[in-house]
C-alpha positions in Angstrom: 0.0 0.0 0.0 1.3 3.5 -0.9 2.1 5.5 2.2 0.3 8.8 2.8 2.1 12.1 2.0 2.8 14.5 4.8 0.7 17.6 4.6 0.9 20.7 6.8 -1.8 23.3 7.0 -0.6 26.8 8.0 -2.9 29.4 9.5 -2.7 32.3 11.9 -5.2 30.7 14.3 -8.3 28.5 14.4 -10.7 31.1 15.6 -14.3 31.8 14.5 -13.5 33.2 11.0 -14.4 32.3 7.5 -11.0 30.9 6.5 -10.8 28.9 9.7 -14.3 27.5 9.1 -13.2 26.3 5.6 -10.0 24.8 7.1 -12.1 23.0 9.7 -14.3 21.4 7.0 -11.4 20.5 4.7 -9.5 18.9 7.6 -12.2 16.3 8.0 -11.3 14.9 4.5 -7.6 15.7 4.4 -7.0 13.5 7.4 -8.2 10.5 5.3 -5.7 11.1 2.5 -2.7 12.6 4.3 -0.7 12.7 7.4 -1.9 16.1 8.5 -0.3 18.6 10.8 -2.3 21.8 11.6 0.2 24.6 12.3 -1.0 27.8 14.0 0.8 31.0 14.9 -1.4 31.4 18.0 -3.3 28.9 20.1 -6.7 30.5 19.6 -9.1 27.6 18.8 -12.9 27.7 18.2 -13.4 24.8 15.9 -13.0 21.1 16.6 -9.8 19.6 15.4 -10.6 16.2 13.7 -9.1 13.1 15.2 -5.8 12.2 13.5 -4.8 15.8 12.9 -1.8 16.8 14.9 -1.7 20.3 16.2 1.5 22.5 16.4 1.4 26.0 17.8 4.4 28.1 16.8 4.1 31.1 19.1 4.0 31.2 22.9 1.9 34.3 22.8 -1.8 33.8 23.6 -3.0 36.0 20.8 -1.9 38.4 18.0 0.0 41.5 19.2 -0.8 44.8 17.5 2.7 46.2 18.4 4.6 46.3 15.1 7.9 45.4 16.7 6.4 42.4 18.5 4.5 41.3 15.4 7.7 41.4 13.3 9.7 39.5 16.0 6.9 36.9 16.2 6.9 36.5 12.4 10.6 35.9 12.1 10.4 33.4 14.9 7.5 31.6 13.3 9.4 31.4 9.9 12.3 29.8 11.7 10.2 27.3 13.6 8.0 26.4 10.6 11.1 25.7 8.5 12.4 23.4 11.2 9.1 21.6 11.4 9.0 21.0 7.6 12.5 19.5 7.6 11.9 17.4 10.8 8.6 16.0 9.7 9.5 15.6 6.0 6.5 17.6 4.9 5.7 17.0 1.3 3.0 19.7 0.8 2.4 22.9 2.7 -1.1 24.5 2.3 -1.5 28.0 3.7 -4.5 30.3 4.2 -4.5 34.1 4.5 -1.9 36.7 3.6 0.9 36.3 6.1 0.9 32.5 6.1 0.9 32.7 2.3 4.0 34.8 2.3 5.7 32.5 4.7 4.7 29.6 2.5 6.6 31.3 -0.4 9.6 31.6 1.9 9.3 27.9 2.7 9.3 27.1 -1.1 12.6 29.0 -1.4 14.2 27.2 1.5 12.9 23.7 0.7 13.5 22.6 -2.9 11.2 19.5 -2.9 8.4 21.1 -1.0 5.1 21.7 -2.8 3.4 24.8 -1.7 -0.2 25.9 -2.3 -1.7 29.1 -1.0 -5.2 30.5 -0.6 -6.3 34.1 -0.6 -9.6 34.6 1.2 -10.4 38.4 1.0 -10.7 41.1 -1.7 -7.3 42.7 -1.0 -7.8 46.2 -2.6 -10.7 46.9 -0.2 -9.6 44.9 2.8 -6.1 46.4 3.1 -6.5 50.0 1.9 -7.4 51.4 5.4 -4.4 49.7 7.1 -1.0 51.1 6.2 1.1 48.1 7.3 -1.3 45.6 5.6 -1.3 47.6 2.4 2.5 47.7 2.4 2.6 44.0 3.0 0.2 43.4 0.0 1.7 45.9 -2.4 5.4 45.0 -2.0 5.4 41.4 -0.7 2.5 39.8 -2.6 4.1 40.1 -6.1 7.4 38.7 -4.8 6.5 35.9 -2.4 3.2 34.7 -3.7 4.6 33.5 -7.0 7.3 31.4 -5.2 4.4 29.0 -4.4 3.2 26.4 -6.9 -0.4 27.4 -7.0 -3.0 29.8 -5.6 -6.7 29.3 -5.2 -9.2 31.9 -3.9 -12.9 31.8 -3.4 -13.9 34.4 -6.0 -13.0 35.3 -9.6 -12.8 38.9 -8.5 -10.1 38.2 -5.9 -7.9 36.6 -8.5 -8.5 39.5 -10.9 -7.6 42.0 -8.1 -4.4 40.1 -7.3 -3.3 40.2 -10.9 -4.4 43.8 -11.8 -3.8 45.6 -8.5 -0.9 43.7 -6.9 0.9 42.3 -10.0 0.7 38.7 -8.8 1.7 36.5 -11.7 1.2 32.8 -11.0 -1.1 29.9 -11.7 -4.5 30.6 -10.0 -7.9 29.1 -9.8 -11.2 29.6 -8.0 -12.6 27.0 -5.6 -15.7 28.2 -3.7 -16.2 27.5 -0.1 -17.6 24.2 1.0 -20.8 23.6 3.0 -22.3 20.6 4.6 -25.9 20.2 3.4 -28.3 18.3 5.5 -31.7 17.5 4.1 -33.1 16.9 7.6 -32.6 20.5 8.9 -33.5 22.6 5.9 -36.4 25.0 6.4 -38.6 24.5 3.4 -42.3 23.9 4.3 -44.7 22.9 1.6 -46.2 26.4 1.7 -44.6 29.5 3.2 -47.5 31.6 4.5 -47.8 35.3 5.1 -46.6 36.4 8.5 -47.5 39.4 10.7 -43.9 40.0 11.6 -40.9 39.1 9.4 -37.9 38.0 11.4 -34.6 38.6 9.6 -31.1 37.8 10.9 -27.5 38.7 10.3 -24.7 36.5 11.5 -21.2 37.7 11.7 -18.5 39.6 13.6 -19.7 43.1 14.4 -17.2 45.4 12.9 -16.9 48.1 10.2 -16.6 45.8 7.1 -19.7 43.8 8.1 -21.6 47.1 8.2 -24.4 46.1 10.6 -25.2 49.8 11.1 -26.7 49.7 7.6 -29.4 47.3 8.9 -30.0 49.4 12.0 -30.4 52.5 9.9 -33.0 50.7 7.8 -35.3 49.9 10.7 -36.9 53.4 10.9 -37.9 53.0 7.3 -39.9 49.8 8.2 -43.2 49.4 10.1 -42.0 48.4 13.6 -44.9 46.1 14.1 -44.1 44.0 11.0 -40.3 43.6 11.1 -37.8 42.3 13.8 -34.0 42.2 13.4 -31.8 39.6 15.1 -28.0 40.0 15.3 -25.8 37.0 16.1 -22.1 37.6 16.7 -19.7 39.7 18.7 -16.9 42.1 17.6 -15.0 45.3 18.0 -18.1 47.5 17.2 -20.5 45.5 19.3 -21.0 48.1 22.1 -21.0 50.9 19.6 -23.8 49.3 17.7 -25.8 48.4 20.8 -25.5 52.0 22.1 -26.6 53.3 18.7 -29.7 51.1 18.9 -30.6 52.5 22.3 -30.0 56.1 21.3 -32.2 55.6 18.2 -35.0 54.1 20.4 -35.0 50.8 18.4 -34.5 48.4 21.4 -37.9 46.7 20.7 -37.0 46.0 17.1 -33.6 44.4 17.7 -32.3 41.3 19.5 -28.6 40.7 20.1 -27.8 37.0 20.5 -24.0 37.3 21.1 -21.8 34.5 20.1 -23.7 31.4 18.9 -22.2 27.9 18.5 -24.6 26.3 16.0 -25.3 28.8 13.2 -27.7 26.6 11.2 -29.9 25.8 14.2 -30.3 29.6 14.7 -30.8 30.4 11.1 -33.8 28.1 10.7 -35.7 30.1 13.4 -36.0 33.1 11.1 -37.6 34.1 7.8 -34.8 35.8 5.9 -31.1 36.4 6.1 -29.5 39.8 5.4 -25.8 40.4 4.5 -24.9 44.0 4.9 -21.2 43.8 4.3 -19.1 46.5 2.5 -16.6 43.8 1.5 -16.3 40.0 1.6 -13.9 37.3 0.4 -16.7 34.8 0.1 -19.6 35.1 2.6 -19.8 31.7 4.2 -22.9 32.6 6.2 -24.8 33.3 3.0 -24.1 29.8 1.8 -25.1 28.5 5.3 -28.4 30.3 5.1 -29.1 28.9 1.6 -28.2 25.4 2.8 -31.1 25.5 5.3 -33.5 27.1 2.8 -33.4 30.6 4.2 -34.1 33.3 1.6 -31.2 35.8 1.3 -30.9 39.6 0.7 -27.3 40.7 0.2 -25.3 43.7 -0.7 -23.5 43.3 -4.0 -20.1 43.7 -2.4 -16.8 42.5 -3.6 -16.7 39.6 -3.6 -18.9 36.5 -3.6 -22.6 37.6 -3.4 -23.0 38.0 -7.2 -21.3 34.6 -7.8 -23.5 32.9 -5.2 -26.9 34.6 -6.0 -26.7 35.1 -9.7 -24.0 32.7 -11.1 -21.8 35.8 -11.6 -24.0 37.2 -14.3 -23.7 41.0 -14.3 -26.6 43.1 -13.1 -27.5 46.8 -12.9 -28.8 47.9 -9.5 -30.3 51.4 -9.4 -30.0 53.5 -6.3 -32.8 52.8 -3.9 -33.9 49.6 -5.7 -33.2 45.9 -5.4 -32.8 43.2 -8.1 -34.4 39.7 -7.8 -31.6 37.3 -9.0 -31.6 33.6 -9.6 -31.1 32.5 -6.0 -31.7 35.6 -3.9 -32.0 39.4 -3.8 -29.1 41.9 -4.3 -28.9 45.5 -3.3 -26.1 48.1 -3.4 -23.8 48.6 -0.5 -25.2 51.1 2.2 -28.5 51.4 0.4 -31.0 51.5 3.3 -34.0 52.4 1.0 -33.3 49.3 -1.1 -33.0 47.0 1.9 -36.3 48.3 3.3 -38.0 47.7 -0.1 -36.5 44.2 -0.4 -37.6 43.2 3.1 -41.1 44.5 2.5 -41.3 42.6 -0.8 -40.4 39.3 1.0 -42.8 39.9 3.8 -45.7 40.7 1.4 -44.9 37.9 -1.0 -44.6 34.5 0.8 -44.5 32.7 -2.5 -41.3 34.5 -3.3 -39.8 33.4 0.0 -40.9 29.9 -0.9 -39.2 30.2 -4.3 -35.9 31.4 -2.9 -36.0 28.9 -0.1 -36.1 26.1 -2.7 -33.7 27.6 -5.2 -31.2 28.7 -2.6 -31.0 25.2 -1.2 -30.4 23.7 -4.6 -27.6 26.3 -5.2 -26.0 25.4 -1.8 -25.8 21.8 -2.8 -23.4 22.7 -5.6 -20.9 23.6 -2.9 -21.3 20.4 -0.9 -18.1 19.5 1.0 -17.2 16.3 -0.9 -17.2 18.0 -4.3 -15.3 21.0 -3.1 -12.7 18.9 -1.3 -12.1 16.9 -4.5 -11.1 20.1 -6.2 -8.7 21.1 -3.4 -7.2 17.6 -3.5 -6.6 17.9 -7.3 -4.6 21.0 -6.7 -2.6 19.4 -3.9 -1.8 16.4 -6.1 -1.6 18.2 -9.4 
């Protein structure tokens, strides 16, 4: 019998983020085909590590330090330790997620001639890094040099790859592999007939910070009849207290429920009538896919990147200010357009047959991203 190859998966941590969620799903299959070592910069762990996956934490720090000197020192130390690990464990393939691990993977390729290195970009870099000077420097000057040292890159959006090529001059083999989802027929929320409801309950799930733009949803509430709409926010984040204070100051406490951090996203999603993504930017919105996988209709901003690919098979649309567009698998609006969101929510409340349609179509679309099929695409890259 042919022995398994040794694979290391490099990431900053294993916290409750989109890239980490994808890693946690892929590990369940990778462990069957490889001897897998999960390598983290920091021991911050929210997801379960599958049995058979060995964990190695490179840094003694408990979390990321914002001090530039400390961050640089940690990075150099992690490069040295990771290179030692690759040599000691005879790693055949190194798979990295996110910008800094991707750069380090490029360094590993330079230091280890026989090592195969694959990297994955998970955000839209032009938007994500433009407000942070150090991150923008990292992207502009290090991406074009270190990324191409790797054998292959895959992202979760055609727009991410386009941005890497045009804005950051990254020239290397690239492909798109969308995020995986586990689809369970038993928990999807598709009744035979969705009936009209007095109050439409709509939910957003995600970290509460500027890019996720939950304030857009809060600012939409005064445009809606308070007796017919209720907003539920799940998640925590750097802007959590600011958003809660804003809700109180605006007199909207009775229209908003904050759930805090939740463990089982799908079990919460199925309690509501609609999902709203308000983000200014995304790499690929996992939670939209999760909502669709339980048959929950989706309204999303047409941000870069992911929603257009998920909800309209990436076919271009023209969204007028203050208006929404009904797409193949959900509804799209422009970023920060509260009037459009109010109209879209009212449309779904007043038309239960549309909620029924998007419930069914969204579920079928989610099945295209079922974990086994997405994993096979990743494995092809690792072996290719």
